[in-house]
N, C-alpha and C positions, 0 to 999 in steps of 0.2 A: 276315704272320700269317694262319693259316687262319680261316675264318668262325666256327668254334666250336673253338678250340684244344684239342687233346687232351693227355693226359699225355706228358711228355718232348718237348714241342714245342721248347722252348729248348735250345740247345746248353749243355753243362756250363760252359763258360767265357764264357757270354753277357755277364756283367757286367765282364769283364776288359778289354774293348776291345782295343787293339793289344798289351797286355801278355800276351795269350793265347800269344804266341810264347815267353814265358818258361817255359811248361810243357815246352818241348823242351830247355831249358838243361841240366838234370841228365842227361838221356839223352845229349846231345851231349858233355858233359864226360866222362861215363863211356866213351863211344865213343872219344874222343881218347886218354884214358888207357890204355884197353885196347889200342888200336892201337900206341901208343908203347912199351908195356911188353911186348908180345908178340914172339916170335921171327918172323922173316920168313915161315917156312912155316906159322905158326899165325895169322897176321893175318886178320881177318874183314873182307873188302872190302865185303860187303853192309851191315854195320853202319856202316862208315865213309861209305858213299855215300848214306845216308838223307837227310842234310841237303842235300848237293849236289843230289840228285834233287828234294827239296822246292823248292829255289830255282829249279831248272830248270822245274818245273811252274808255279810262280808266274809266271815270265817268259813261259812258253808261253801261259798263260791271258791275261795282259795283252796279248800280241801278238794273240791272237784277238779280244780286245775292240776294239783299235785298228783292225784290219783290217775287222771287221764294221761298226763305226760309220762308218768312212770309205766303205765300199762302199755301205751303205744310204743314206748322205747323198747319194751320187751318183745314187741310184735305179737303178743298173745291176743288173739281175737281182734286184731286190728282190721278195720274195714277198708280205709283208703291207705294203701301202702306207700305213703310219701311222708317226707319230713316237713315240719313247720318252717316257714322262712321268716327272716327277721322283720320284713315289712309287715307281716301279719301280726307278729308279737307287738310291734309298735302301734299298729292300727287298733289293736284291741285293748290297749292299756286303760281306756276310759270305761271299762265294763262296770264300774261302780256308779256311773252317772244315774242309771235307772234306779238304783237303790236309794240314792239321795233324793231323786224325784218322788219316789214312793213315800219317803218319810215326810217331805214337804207337803204332799197332797193329803197324807193322813192327818198331819197337824191342822191343815186348813179345814178339812172336812170335819174333824173333831170339834172345831171351834164354831162352826156355823150350822151343822146339820143336827136337828133334834134327834134324839134317840141314840146318838153315838157316845154319849157320856154315861158313865157308871154302867157299863155293859156287864152282864153276867159272864162267868167263865164258859158256860156251855148252854147251847140251845139247839135241841135236836131238829126242830122245825126249820131253823135258819140254815143248818148244814144240809138238810134235804133240799131246801129251796135253792141254795147255791149250787148244789150238784146238778139239779135239773136245768137250771139256767145256763150252766157251763156246757152241758151236753147239747142243749138246744141252741139258743141265740148266740152264745159266745163262739162256739165251734163253727156254726153255720156262717155267721158274719165274717169271722176270720178267714174262712175258706175262700169266700168270694172277694174279700179285700186282698188276700194274698194273690189270687189269680189276677186281680186288677194291677197289683204291683209288678207283675211280670209283663204287662203291656209296655211297649218301648218307651212311651212318654214318662211313666212313673218309674220304670226300671232304671233308666239312664239317670234320672234325677235323684232317686232315693235308694231303691232296693239293691242296686248293683254294689253298693258299699258293703252290704251284708254278704253278698255272693262272691265278693273278692276272695273269700276264704273257702277254697276247695277242700282243703284238709281242715276240718273243723275241730275245735276243742270246746269244752263246755261254755266258756264265756263268749264264744262266737254267737251264741243264741241271743245275746242282748246288745250286740253291736249294730246299731241302726242310727240313721240320722234322727235328729230330735223330733221332727214332724211325724215321721213314721212311728217312732216309739210312743209318741203321745196318743196316736190313734189306738195303738195296742192298749194303752192305759185306759182309754175310754171303753174299750171292749171288756177288759177285766173288771172295770168298775160296775158293770151290770149286776153281777151277783152281790158284790159288796154293798152297793147302794140299795139294792132291793132288800137285803136283810135289814139294813138300817131303817128304811122307810116303812117296812112292814112290821117293825118292832120285834124282830126275831133275831137280831144280831147277837153275837157273842165274841169274846176274845179268841177262843179256840177257832171259831168259824172264820174270823177275819185273818188272823195270823196263819192258820192252817191253810187257807186258800193261797196265801203268798208262798208258803213253803211248797205247796203242791206245784205251783207254777214254776218255781225255781228248780225243783227236782226234775220235772218233765223237760224243761228247757235244757238243763245241763245234761241230762241223760241222753236226750236226742242228738246232742252235738258232741258227745265225748269221743267219737271215732273208735270205739271198741265195743263189741257186742257183749252186753251184760245181762240181757233178759233171758232167763232159762227157758228152754223149749217145753219143759213139763207144765209150765203155766198154761200154755195154749192147748196142750193135750188134755189137761183136766177141765178147762173151761174154754172150748173153741170160740165162742162168740167174743172172747176178750180181744181178739185181733181187730175188732171193729172199734174198740174203745180205748186201746192203748197202743201207741206206736212203739217201734224199737229204734235204736241208734242206726241200724242198717237201713231201715225204712226211710228215715229222714236223710241219711247220707246220699241216697239216690237223688233226692231233690237238689243237693248241692253239686252233684256230678252231671245230672241230665237236665236239670232246671225246669223242664216242662212236665213234671209228674210229682205225685205225692205232696200235694199242697196243704194237707190238713195241719192243724195246730198240734194237738196231742192225740186225737182220735181219728183213725183212718176212715171212719164211717162215711164221710162225705166224698172221699176219693172213690170209694166203691160205688156210691150212689151216682156220681156224675162221671164215672168211667175215666178218672185220671190216675187210677192206681197202676203203678208200674208192675208189669207181670214178672219182672226179675227180682222183686222184693223178697219173696220167700226163699228163693235159691241163694241170694246173697246173705240172707239171715243164717241159713244153714251152713254155708261155707265159712262165714265169720265165726260161728260158734266152734267149728272144728279146727280153725286155723291156729297153728302154733307158730313157732319161729321158722317159717318156710324159707325166708330169705337167707342166703348164705352170707356169713360174715367173713370178710377177708382180713381185716385188721382190728385188733382190740387194743385200746390204750387204757392202762390200769393206773388210776390215780387214787388219791385219798383226800379226806377232809383236812383242812389246814387249821385255821383259827377256830375257836369255839363258835363264832358267828358265821363261819363260812358255809354252814349248811343252808343258810338263808340265801346264799348267792348261787345255789344250784338252780338249774332251770326248773327243777321240781318245786322250788320255793317261790319267792316273790319275784315276779318279772321286773317290777320297778326297781328292786334292789339289785338283781342280777345284771341289769343293763348298765350299772354304774360301777366305777372302781370302788374298792372297799375304803370307806372313810368312817371312822368311829363317830357315832352321833347319838342323839337322844333315843332314836327308835331302837337302836341296838341295846341301850341300857334298859329300856322298857321290856325288851324281849329276853333279857338275861336269865330270868327264872326258867323260861322255856328252853333256852340254849343249854343250860346245865342239865335240865331234865333229859334232853336229847342225847347229851354225852353219856349219861347213865344208861339210857335205853339202847343206844347203839353198842355200848360195851357189853350189855347183857344179851341182847337179842339180835344184834346186828349181823347181817350177812351181805356179801358183795351184791351190789345191785347195778342195773343198767341205768346210766344217766341220760344218754342220748344216742341217737343213731343218725349218721349222715352218709350220703352217697356222693362219691367223687369219681367221675369218669367210669361209671359202671362198677365201681368198687365200693363195697360197704364197710364202713368203719363204725365201731361202737366204742363208747367211753364207759368204762365200768369204775365203780367207786368202792374202795375198801372202807368199811365203816369204822375207821380209826382216825384220830386227829394227830397233828404233828407232834404234840407233846407226848403222846403215847408211844411214838416210835423211839423216844429217848429212854423209855423205861425198860430195863432188862427183863422184867417179869412179862412184858407184852411181846417179847421177841418171838417166842414159840407160837403164840396165837396168830400173830401177824404173818409169820412164814406159812402157817397152815392155810390161812385165808388166801395168800398170794398163790400158793401151789395149787389149791383147789380151783382158783380162777384160771390159772394157766391150763390145767387139764380140761376144764369146761370149755375154754376157748378152742382148744384143739378138737374136742369132741364136736363142736359146732362147725368145724371146717376152717377155722382161721389159720392163716399161714404165718402171721406175725403178731406178737404181742409186745407192746412197749411198756416198760416199767417206769412210771413217772414219779417225780418228787422223791420221797424217802422209801419208795417200794424197792429201790435198789441201793446197795451199799456194801462195802467190804465187810463190815461187822455183821450186817443183817443176813445177807445171802451170797456174799462174794460176787456181787453184781449179776446175780442170776445163775451162777454156776452150780449152786446148791441144788436147784431144781433139775438141772440137766443131769447131774451125777446120780440123783435119786430116781430119775426116770430116763434111762438111757435109750429107750425105744421112742421117746417123744420126738416128733418131727417138726413141731411148731418152732419158729425162730424167736428167741427172746432177745430183745434189744433194749437199750436204755438211752439216756441222754448222750452218752459217749458215742455210741454208734451213729445216732442221728446227727450229732455235731460233726463227726468225721465225714459222714456222707455229704453234708452241706458244704464243708470245706473242699472235699474231693471234687465235687461237681462244679466248684467255682474256679478250679485250676484250668487255665486255657490249654487247648491241645498243643502239643509240641514243646511243652515246658520240660526242661532237663534238670533243673535244680530248684529246690524250695528251701527257704529259710524259716525256721520255727524259733520264735522268741517267747520265753516264758518259763514257767516252772515245769520241770521234768516229772510229770505225773502220769496217771493212767491214760488220760486223753492224748497226751503228747506221744506216749509209746504206741498207742493204737493208731493214731494218725500217721506216725512215721511208718508203721508197718504197712498200712494200706497204700500209702504214697509210693513206698519202695516197691510194692508189688506191681506198680505201673512202670517200673524201671526208671523212676525219678530219684535222683540223689537228694538226701535231706541234710541240711545244715542246721545244727542247733547250738546256739551260743558260740558261733564261729568255729565249731568243730565239725568236721565232715563225717557223716555217717553213711554207710552203704550197707543197709541191713539185708 
């Protein structure tokens, strides 16, 4: 929400939640009926393809989210070296609103504008026209509208909502109040309507322009540099017609520079180009994992559907407790496919990175599910994956690695002792839930305590806890028997 929300801030279907997709149902039903009852030569392919294109754009956006979060968690070519906060994730959950609006506008335009029915697949003149109109009017008008949005009056009422995200991710590009987003739609409609009214429209031209907008939007906000430098060496003028993620990142950190939409041309013309853009671009390309990692938590996948609960997956799913539902049943084929793919090609990957009091902690995931830990045939592979992860963590400078869930156990690796005996020179500390639980209990014992009573099963945790308590010269009683270890 903007700092001082203006009129038409909320989207019209703000209160509908996921039922907002029901707004498309009448249009989709009419489209299917129209297609089924029309003669072959009279069928309107554009009208039929609106919903498939919507689904494609949703999948495309989700793919960008996953790639961006994975890449930035690894710190490879990361531009802004900060983590996403939970407020931003919640604020950007309505990123699909603009895709729904596009579908509704396409349905409306298709029904009232002559020349939008029965379009050919390709028209070269239309694509050339759309390209020229985008470079000219669209980029020019956007540049000046964007500068106007940074005036205090409009910024506080609208654009500050977008700039609340300093650490951008792909979907940040489409997070705007409704009124602001609608103006963008009017700008992007210039090439689309021009093709239609000039009679040079085509399905590839219309859909291709949408995909181009999505690609450039998502790329510019992905927070890792992905544009190779050889492109600009081969064709130097390209820097005026294609921005980079680092170029637009400066706009989100400095605010008063790099206003262009996708083409920095007008920033150069009107002298709003930030002079550090090139150096940031070069540094981002060369940046590897420069930040030292202090702690690594090694976990693994649990249920077959748990992969969708990762931050790399669906934010709307990951933000809620796991509850079996229809959406998981629909995703079942994909779930089982991912089980096979992770089993064949899987390697340990970084899930997220967080900073606590100047200490960096990373969460790594072993690409194995809980049921695979029960299979004896998988024991060797899992141990090799865990050992490799431990050695990689030490190589990165980590001091501690914690083995979560089934990554530690008596039968699997003797609670981590297997890796210590195989690598006696290893300095990284391996801890599991036992050590963490013991530390929690130990820190809760008040100073001056002389005797502690432990009640429960005499297991590994009890032995370990008794040992560390006695090292503090505190007597331990267990089941009414006095132990002084």
